C-alpha positions as CSV (number, residue, x, y, z in Angstrom):
1,M,8.1,4.7,-35.5
2,K,6.7,1.5,-34.2
3,A,10.0,1.0,-32.9
4,K,10.3,3.8,-30.7
5,S,6.9,3.6,-29.0
6,N,7.7,0.3,-28.0
7,L,8.2,-0.6,-24.1
8,R,11.3,-2.1,-24.5
9,Y,12.6,0.9,-25.9
10,K,11.2,3.3,-23.9
11,I,12.5,1.7,-20.5
12,W,15.7,1.5,-22.5
13,L,15.8,5.4,-23.4
14,Y,14.5,6.3,-20.1
15,L,16.9,5.3,-17.8
16,I,19.6,6.5,-20.0
17,V,17.8,9.7,-19.6
18,F,18.3,9.3,-15.8
19,S,21.8,8.1,-16.3
20,L,22.9,11.0,-18.4
21,S,21.3,13.9,-16.3
22,I,23.0,12.3,-12.7
23,L,25.8,12.3,-15.0
24,I,24.6,16.5,-16.1
25,L,24.3,17.1,-12.1
26,L,27.9,16.3,-11.4
27,W,29.5,18.2,-14.1
28,L,27.5,21.2,-13.7
29,F,27.8,21.5,-9.6
30,Q,31.8,19.6,-9.2
31,V,33.0,21.5,-12.0
32,I,31.3,24.4,-13.6
33,F,29.6,25.7,-10.2
34,L,32.2,24.5,-8.0
35,N,34.0,28.2,-8.1
36,G,30.5,30.1,-7.4
37,Y,29.5,27.6,-4.3
38,Y,33.2,27.7,-3.0
39,K,32.9,31.7,-2.8
40,W,29.2,31.6,-1.3
41,Y,30.2,28.7,1.3
42,K,33.6,30.4,2.5
43,T,32.0,33.8,2.4
44,R,29.4,32.6,4.9
45,E,32.3,30.8,6.8
46,L,34.4,33.7,7.1
47,I,31.0,35.8,8.5
48,S,31.1,33.0,11.2
49,T,34.4,33.2,12.1
50,A,34.8,36.4,12.6
51,Q,31.8,36.9,14.6
52,N,33.2,34.2,16.8
53,I,36.5,36.1,17.2
54,T,34.7,39.3,18.1
55,E,33.1,37.5,21.0
56,T,35.5,35.6,22.0
57,Y,38.9,38.1,22.0
58,S,40.8,39.1,24.9
59,E,44.3,40.8,25.3
60,E,47.1,38.5,24.6
61,N,44.7,35.3,24.1
62,Y,46.2,34.5,21.0
63,E,46.0,30.4,21.5
64,V,42.3,31.3,20.8
65,L,42.9,33.1,17.8
66,D,45.8,30.4,16.4
67,D,43.1,27.8,17.5
68,I,40.6,29.5,15.0
69,S,42.9,29.9,12.3
70,H,44.5,26.4,11.9
71,K,40.2,24.7,12.0
72,D,38.9,27.1,9.9
73,S,42.1,27.9,7.5
74,V,41.4,31.4,7.8
75,C,44.3,34.5,8.3
76,I,43.5,36.5,11.9
77,E,45.3,39.8,12.2
78,L,45.2,42.4,14.7
79,V,46.3,45.7,14.2
80,K,47.0,47.8,17.7
81,D,48.0,51.8,17.0
82,N,48.7,50.8,13.4
83,K,51.6,48.2,14.1
84,L,50.6,44.8,13.5
85,I,50.6,43.0,16.9
86,Y,49.2,39.5,15.7
87,I,49.2,37.6,12.9
88,S,48.3,33.4,12.3
89,N,49.6,32.3,9.5
90,L,51.7,34.6,6.6
91,F,51.8,31.3,4.6
92,N,47.8,30.9,4.1
93,K,46.7,31.6,0.5
94,G,43.9,33.9,2.3
95,C,47.0,36.1,3.9
96,M,47.0,39.5,3.4
97,A,49.6,40.5,6.0
98,T,51.6,44.0,5.6
99,T,49.7,47.3,7.8
100,Q,50.7,49.1,4.4
101,E,47.7,47.6,2.5
102,P,45.3,50.6,1.9
103,Y,42.2,49.3,2.5
104,K,44.0,48.8,5.9
105,E,44.5,52.1,6.3
106,D,41.4,53.4,4.9
107,F,39.2,51.2,7.5
108,I,41.6,52.1,10.5
109,D,40.7,55.8,9.5
110,S,37.2,55.8,9.2
111,N,34.7,55.7,11.9
112,D,33.1,52.4,10.3
113,S,32.7,49.5,13.0
114,S,32.9,46.9,9.9
115,A,33.5,46.4,6.5
116,R,34.4,43.7,3.6
117,Y,36.6,43.9,0.8
118,T,36.8,41.4,-2.2
119,L,40.9,42.0,-3.1
120,K,43.6,40.5,-5.7
121,N,46.0,39.3,-3.4
122,P,49.9,40.1,-5.2
123,R,51.5,37.6,-3.2
124,F,49.5,34.3,-4.5
125,N,47.8,36.3,-7.5
126,N,44.2,34.6,-5.9
127,E,41.1,36.8,-5.2
128,T,40.9,37.3,-1.5
129,L,38.2,37.9,0.8
130,V,38.8,40.3,4.0
131,L,36.8,41.1,6.8
132,A,37.3,44.3,9.2
133,F,36.2,44.9,12.4
134,K,36.8,47.4,14.8
135,L,37.3,45.8,18.1
136,N,38.0,49.1,20.3
137,N,39.5,52.7,19.7
138,N,43.1,51.8,18.8
139,T,42.3,47.7,17.9
140,H,41.2,46.5,14.3
141,L,40.9,43.3,12.7
142,F,41.6,41.6,9.7
143,V,40.2,38.2,8.7
144,S,41.1,37.0,5.3
145,A,40.4,33.6,3.4
146,S,41.3,32.6,-0.2
147,L,38.4,32.9,-2.6
148,E,39.0,30.1,-4.9
149,P,39.7,26.6,-4.3
150,I,42.9,24.6,-4.9
151,D,43.0,24.1,-8.6
152,A,44.6,20.4,-8.3
153,T,41.3,19.3,-6.2
154,V,39.5,20.7,-9.4
155,T,41.8,18.8,-12.0
156,I,41.2,15.5,-9.5
157,L,37.8,16.0,-9.7
158,R,37.8,16.7,-13.4
159,S,39.9,13.4,-14.3
160,Q,37.7,11.5,-12.4
161,L,34.6,12.4,-13.4
162,F,35.3,11.9,-16.7
163,Y,36.3,8.4,-15.9
164,I,32.8,7.8,-13.5
165,T,30.9,9.4,-16.7
166,L,32.4,6.9,-19.2
167,I,31.8,3.8,-16.4
168,V,28.0,5.0,-15.8
169,I,27.1,5.2,-19.1
170,L,28.2,1.6,-19.9
171,L,26.8,0.7,-17.2
172,S,23.4,2.7,-17.7
173,L,23.9,0.6,-21.4
174,L,23.9,-2.8,-19.7
175,V,21.6,-2.5,-16.9
176,S,18.9,-0.9,-18.6
177,Y,18.9,-3.0,-21.5
178,F,18.2,-6.2,-19.0
179,I,16.2,-4.3,-17.1
180,S,14.1,-3.2,-20.5
181,R,14.0,-7.1,-20.9
182,I,12.7,-8.2,-17.5
183,I,10.0,-5.5,-17.9
184,S,8.7,-5.9,-21.3
185,N,9.2,-9.2,-22.0
186,P,6.7,-10.8,-20.3
187,I,4.6,-8.0,-21.1
188,I,5.0,-8.5,-24.8
189,K,4.1,-11.9,-24.3
190,M,1.2,-11.2,-22.6
191,K,-0.3,-8.8,-25.2
192,N,0.5,-11.7,-28.0
193,K,-1.6,-13.9,-25.8
194,A,-4.4,-11.0,-25.5
195,Q,-4.4,-10.9,-29.0
196,E,-5.1,-14.4,-29.2
197,L,-7.6,-13.9,-26.8
198,A,-9.3,-11.3,-28.9
199,R,-9.8,-13.5,-31.7
200,G,-11.4,-15.8,-29.7
201,N,-8.6,-18.5,-28.7
202,Y,-9.5,-19.1,-25.2
203,N,-7.2,-22.3,-24.4
204,I,-4.2,-19.6,-23.6
205,T,-2.7,-19.0,-20.1
206,F,-1.4,-16.1,-19.0
207,E,2.1,-16.8,-17.5
208,N,3.7,-15.4,-13.9
209,S,6.8,-13.5,-14.0
210,E,9.1,-11.8,-11.1
211,I,6.9,-9.1,-11.1
212,E,4.1,-8.6,-8.6
213,E,2.4,-6.5,-10.6
214,I,2.5,-8.6,-14.0
215,N,1.8,-11.5,-12.0
216,E,-1.5,-9.7,-10.7
217,L,-2.7,-9.0,-14.1
218,S,-1.7,-12.1,-15.1
219,K,-4.1,-14.0,-12.6
220,T,-6.6,-11.1,-13.7
221,L,-6.8,-12.1,-17.3
222,N,-6.2,-15.5,-16.6
223,Y,-9.9,-15.1,-14.7
224,A,-11.2,-13.1,-17.4
225,C,-10.2,-15.6,-20.2
226,N,-12.2,-18.0,-18.2
227,E,-15.0,-16.2,-17.3
228,L,-14.9,-15.0,-21.3
229,E,-15.0,-19.0,-21.9
230,K,-17.6,-19.4,-19.9
231,T,-19.5,-17.0,-21.3
232,E,-19.1,-18.0,-24.3
233,D,-20.8,-21.5,-23.5
234,L,-23.8,-19.7,-22.3
235,R,-24.1,-17.8,-25.2
236,R,-23.9,-20.9,-27.6
237,E,-26.1,-22.5,-25.0
238,L,-28.3,-19.9,-25.4
239,M,-28.4,-19.3,-28.6
240,A,-29.6,-23.3,-28.6
241,N,-32.4,-22.8,-26.0
242,V,-33.6,-19.9,-27.7
243,S,-33.9,-20.9,-30.7
244,H,-35.3,-24.3,-29.6
245,D,-38.2,-22.1,-27.4
246,L,-39.0,-20.0,-30.6
247,K,-38.8,-22.8,-33.2
248,T,-41.0,-25.2,-31.5
249,P,-44.5,-23.2,-30.5
250,L,-43.3,-21.3,-34.0
251,T,-43.5,-24.8,-36.0
252,M,-46.6,-25.8,-34.1
253,I,-48.6,-22.9,-34.7
254,K,-47.8,-23.1,-38.7
255,A,-48.5,-26.4,-38.5
256,Y,-52.0,-26.7,-36.8
257,A,-52.8,-23.8,-39.0
258,E,-52.5,-25.7,-42.1
259,L,-54.0,-28.3,-40.5
260,I,-57.2,-25.9,-40.0
261,R,-56.8,-24.8,-43.3
262,D,-56.5,-28.3,-45.1
263,V,-58.3,-30.9,-42.9
264,T,-60.2,-29.7,-40.0
265,H,-61.7,-26.4,-41.1
266,K,-65.4,-28.3,-41.9
267,D,-64.8,-30.1,-38.4
268,K,-66.0,-27.5,-35.9
269,E,-64.6,-29.5,-32.7
270,K,-61.0,-30.1,-34.3
271,M,-61.0,-26.8,-35.5
272,D,-61.7,-25.3,-31.9
273,K,-59.3,-28.0,-30.4
274,N,-56.2,-27.2,-33.5
275,L,-57.3,-23.2,-32.5
276,N,-56.4,-24.4,-29.0
277,T,-53.1,-25.4,-29.2
278,I,-52.2,-22.2,-31.3
279,I,-53.1,-19.9,-28.9
280,E,-51.6,-21.9,-26.1
281,E,-48.2,-22.1,-28.4
282,T,-48.6,-18.6,-29.1
283,D,-48.9,-17.9,-25.4
284,R,-45.8,-19.6,-25.0
285,L,-44.0,-17.9,-27.2
286,N,-45.3,-14.6,-26.0
287,V,-44.5,-15.5,-22.2
288,L,-40.5,-16.3,-23.7
289,V,-40.0,-12.6,-25.6
290,N,-41.8,-10.9,-22.3
291,D,-39.4,-12.3,-20.2
292,I,-36.3,-11.5,-22.2
293,L,-37.7,-8.1,-22.9
294,E,-37.9,-7.7,-19.4
295,L,-34.7,-9.5,-18.5
296,S,-33.0,-6.7,-20.6
297,K,-35.1,-3.9,-18.8
298,I,-33.4,-4.8,-15.7
299,K,-30.7,-5.2,-16.5
300,A,-30.6,-2.0,-18.6
301,N,-32.2,-0.1,-15.4
302,A,-34.9,1.3,-18.0
303,T,-37.6,0.9,-15.5
304,P,-37.2,2.7,-12.2
305,L,-38.4,0.6,-9.1
306,E,-41.4,2.1,-7.6
307,I,-40.9,1.5,-3.9
308,E,-44.3,1.3,-1.9
309,E,-45.5,-0.5,1.5
310,F,-47.5,-3.3,1.5
311,D,-48.6,-6.9,3.0
312,L,-46.2,-9.6,1.7
313,N,-48.5,-12.3,2.9
314,E,-51.8,-10.8,1.0
315,L,-49.5,-10.9,-2.2
316,M,-47.9,-14.1,-1.3
317,H,-52.1,-15.4,-1.1
318,T,-52.7,-13.7,-4.6
319,I,-49.7,-15.3,-6.7
320,I,-50.3,-19.1,-4.8
321,S,-54.3,-18.4,-6.3
322,R,-52.8,-18.6,-9.6
323,Y,-51.7,-22.1,-9.1
324,E,-55.0,-23.9,-8.5
325,I,-55.0,-25.4,-11.8
326,Y,-51.9,-27.3,-10.8
327,I,-53.3,-27.8,-7.6
328,E,-56.6,-29.3,-9.4
329,K,-55.7,-31.3,-12.5
330,E,-52.2,-32.2,-11.6
331,N,-52.2,-32.8,-8.4
332,Y,-49.7,-30.5,-7.1
333,N,-49.3,-29.7,-3.4
334,I,-48.2,-26.2,-2.2
335,E,-48.0,-25.4,1.5
336,Y,-47.8,-22.3,2.6
337,K,-47.1,-21.4,6.2
338,E,-49.1,-17.7,6.8
339,K,-47.5,-14.7,8.1
340,P,-50.0,-12.4,9.1
341,N,-49.1,-8.4,8.6
342,T,-45.8,-8.7,7.0
343,M,-45.1,-5.5,5.7
344,I,-42.4,-4.7,3.7
345,K,-40.9,-1.8,1.3
346,A,-40.0,-2.8,-2.1
347,D,-40.9,-2.5,-5.9
348,K,-44.5,-4.7,-5.6
349,K,-44.7,-5.7,-9.3
350,R,-41.0,-6.7,-9.2
351,I,-41.4,-8.8,-5.7
352,E,-44.1,-10.8,-7.4
353,Q,-42.1,-11.4,-10.5
354,V,-39.6,-12.9,-8.2
355,I,-41.8,-15.3,-6.2
356,Y,-43.9,-16.0,-9.4
357,N,-40.6,-17.4,-10.7
358,L,-39.0,-19.1,-7.9
359,I,-42.5,-21.0,-7.5
360,N,-42.5,-21.9,-11.2
361,N,-39.1,-23.3,-10.5
362,A,-39.7,-25.2,-7.7
363,I,-42.9,-26.7,-9.4
364,N,-40.7,-27.6,-12.6
365,Y,-38.1,-29.5,-10.5
366,T,-40.0,-30.8,-7.3
367,G,-40.2,-34.7,-6.5
368,D,-42.5,-37.1,-7.4
369,D,-44.8,-36.0,-4.4
370,K,-44.9,-32.6,-6.3
371,K,-45.0,-30.5,-2.9
372,V,-43.7,-27.1,-2.7
373,I,-43.1,-25.6,0.3
374,I,-42.9,-21.5,0.8
375,N,-42.0,-20.0,4.5
376,I,-42.1,-16.3,5.6
377,K,-39.7,-16.1,8.8
378,E,-39.4,-13.3,10.4
379,E,-35.9,-12.3,12.1
380,K,-34.5,-9.7,14.2
381,Q,-33.8,-7.0,11.2
382,N,-35.1,-8.8,8.3
383,I,-37.8,-11.2,7.1
384,R,-36.6,-14.0,5.0
385,V,-38.5,-16.1,2.5
386,E,-38.1,-19.3,1.5
387,I,-39.6,-21.6,-1.5
388,K,-38.7,-25.0,-1.3
389,D,-39.1,-28.3,-3.9
390,T,-38.7,-32.3,-2.7
391,G,-36.0,-33.0,-6.4
392,K,-33.0,-34.3,-6.7
393,G,-31.0,-31.1,-5.2
394,I,-28.2,-29.6,-7.6
395,N,-24.3,-30.4,-7.3
396,K,-21.9,-27.8,-5.8
397,K,-20.2,-27.1,-8.8
398,D,-23.3,-26.1,-10.9
399,L,-24.7,-23.9,-7.7
400,E,-23.3,-20.4,-8.9
401,Y,-24.2,-20.9,-12.8
402,I,-27.7,-21.7,-12.2
403,W,-28.7,-17.8,-12.0
404,D,-27.4,-17.9,-15.7
405,K,-30.1,-17.4,-18.3
406,Y,-30.7,-21.1,-19.5
407,Y,-28.5,-22.8,-17.3
408,K,-29.6,-26.5,-17.5
409,V,-27.7,-28.6,-14.8
410,D,-28.0,-31.5,-16.7
411,K,-26.4,-29.5,-19.9
412,T,-29.5,-30.6,-21.6
413,H,-32.1,-29.2,-22.8
414,R,-35.9,-29.4,-21.9
415,R,-39.1,-27.8,-22.3
416,V,-40.0,-26.3,-18.8
417,Q,-43.6,-26.6,-17.4
418,V,-43.8,-23.0,-16.7
419,G,-42.0,-20.1,-17.4
420,S,-39.8,-19.4,-20.0
421,G,-36.4,-20.9,-19.0
422,I,-34.7,-17.8,-17.9
423,G,-36.6,-17.0,-14.2
424,L,-33.5,-17.3,-12.1
425,S,-31.6,-14.9,-13.8
426,I,-34.9,-12.2,-13.9
427,V,-35.0,-13.0,-9.9
428,K,-31.4,-12.3,-9.7
429,N,-31.4,-9.1,-11.3
430,I,-34.6,-8.1,-10.0
431,L,-32.8,-8.8,-6.2
432,I,-30.0,-7.0,-6.9
433,S,-31.7,-3.6,-7.9
434,H,-33.3,-4.1,-4.7
435,N,-30.1,-4.6,-3.2
436,F,-31.9,-7.4,-1.3
437,E,-29.3,-10.6,0.0
438,Y,-30.0,-13.9,-1.7
439,G,-29.4,-17.7,-2.5
440,V,-29.7,-21.2,-2.5
441,E,-29.6,-24.6,0.2
442,T,-29.5,-27.5,-1.3
443,K,-28.9,-31.2,-0.4
444,I,-28.5,-34.0,-2.8
445,N,-32.1,-36.3,-3.1
446,K,-33.8,-34.0,-0.4
447,G,-34.4,-31.0,-2.7
448,T,-33.7,-27.3,-2.9
449,T,-34.3,-24.1,-1.5
450,F,-34.0,-20.8,-2.9
451,Y,-34.3,-17.7,-0.7
452,F,-34.5,-13.7,-0.4
453,I,-34.0,-12.0,2.4
454,I,-35.9,-8.5,3.0
455,P,-34.7,-5.6,5.7
456,K,-37.3,-4.9,8.0
457,N,-39.1,-1.4,7.6
458,D,-37.7,1.4,10.1
């Protein structure tokens, strides 16, 4: 059953069935239905010819009748006062030329203006159609034609179709075989490599073929393979970084707790110091876990946006005030160029997260001058928020990855001074959920500017 369901077999089968269908139609219409079709066609043609004669007939103008008879292969008879005055061709197989035929006498004696007869011609032993018309009181027209195609023609057609059938079947087998191979081979190769990809082997390349659609599929799969490889690398790095960030505070919490239990529990000052360390590490651990949960919620759209109108300038002041400890104790310089009454519509808590994480990132990577610059710029249709550091900048090859969780430009893990290490990933997903444009501009050794753009209120 497996062989009968594969692509190569199905392509071969469909082409064979298509060719046989064409041959069956040829046999049906050229041999089996030929007589029936010929009768239908000849009847229509004879009716048209008879109508043409009745419209163009005039006394003694028999040349017109000769032309019509020759052109349409019909037999034309004119009977006047029960005498045959004209006949076009006595040797035509459709000719029923004798005035003694009973159907002619019956028609002449009747008052009918026209009649149709299907008769057996005794002269040629063939079926003949006769149309009778009354031209005037004493003149009657009889137009007849054979309803049987020439036997030799049918014999020739059957002989030709027999050989044509053999040739077409042979060609169909050969053509369908090669076509099935041309189409199926690259797909089969692609399937085998896709199975390798599913087993985790990313060091493969999907090859192009002569078929455009397969080429597009190869490009797509190669792109997917590269992305999967990057994702796997990031997964390993994420696991290593998360493990490190979880393990370090847990280890310190355990160590200081044991220290309090075994050594410093009698020394209140040292015990308080150790307890503060435990609290700080617990807070750091809590920030990491909360950020991971928050990112999962944002990606899953578990928490809908709560859009409201608020002053971005006031929110910026509130956020910056939280960094007073860094300004006072560690000499950070956070410059903010105010933009009063900057009203926007967005989810206030989420935008607060965005700004908070971008400032954290700037603090972590700014230069020795410890300067962070925040700007709110009003444009024609938008409000642009910029947060800039004075650090070493980011290489172009790393720009597309900086929004990924735990991605580090130098690929080595180091503890950040503020935040959990997934701040930019949270920023990205919040801004995407708002449909806000965002990006980064950087110059080596001159700093990096992260920005996002908020449409103005209508």
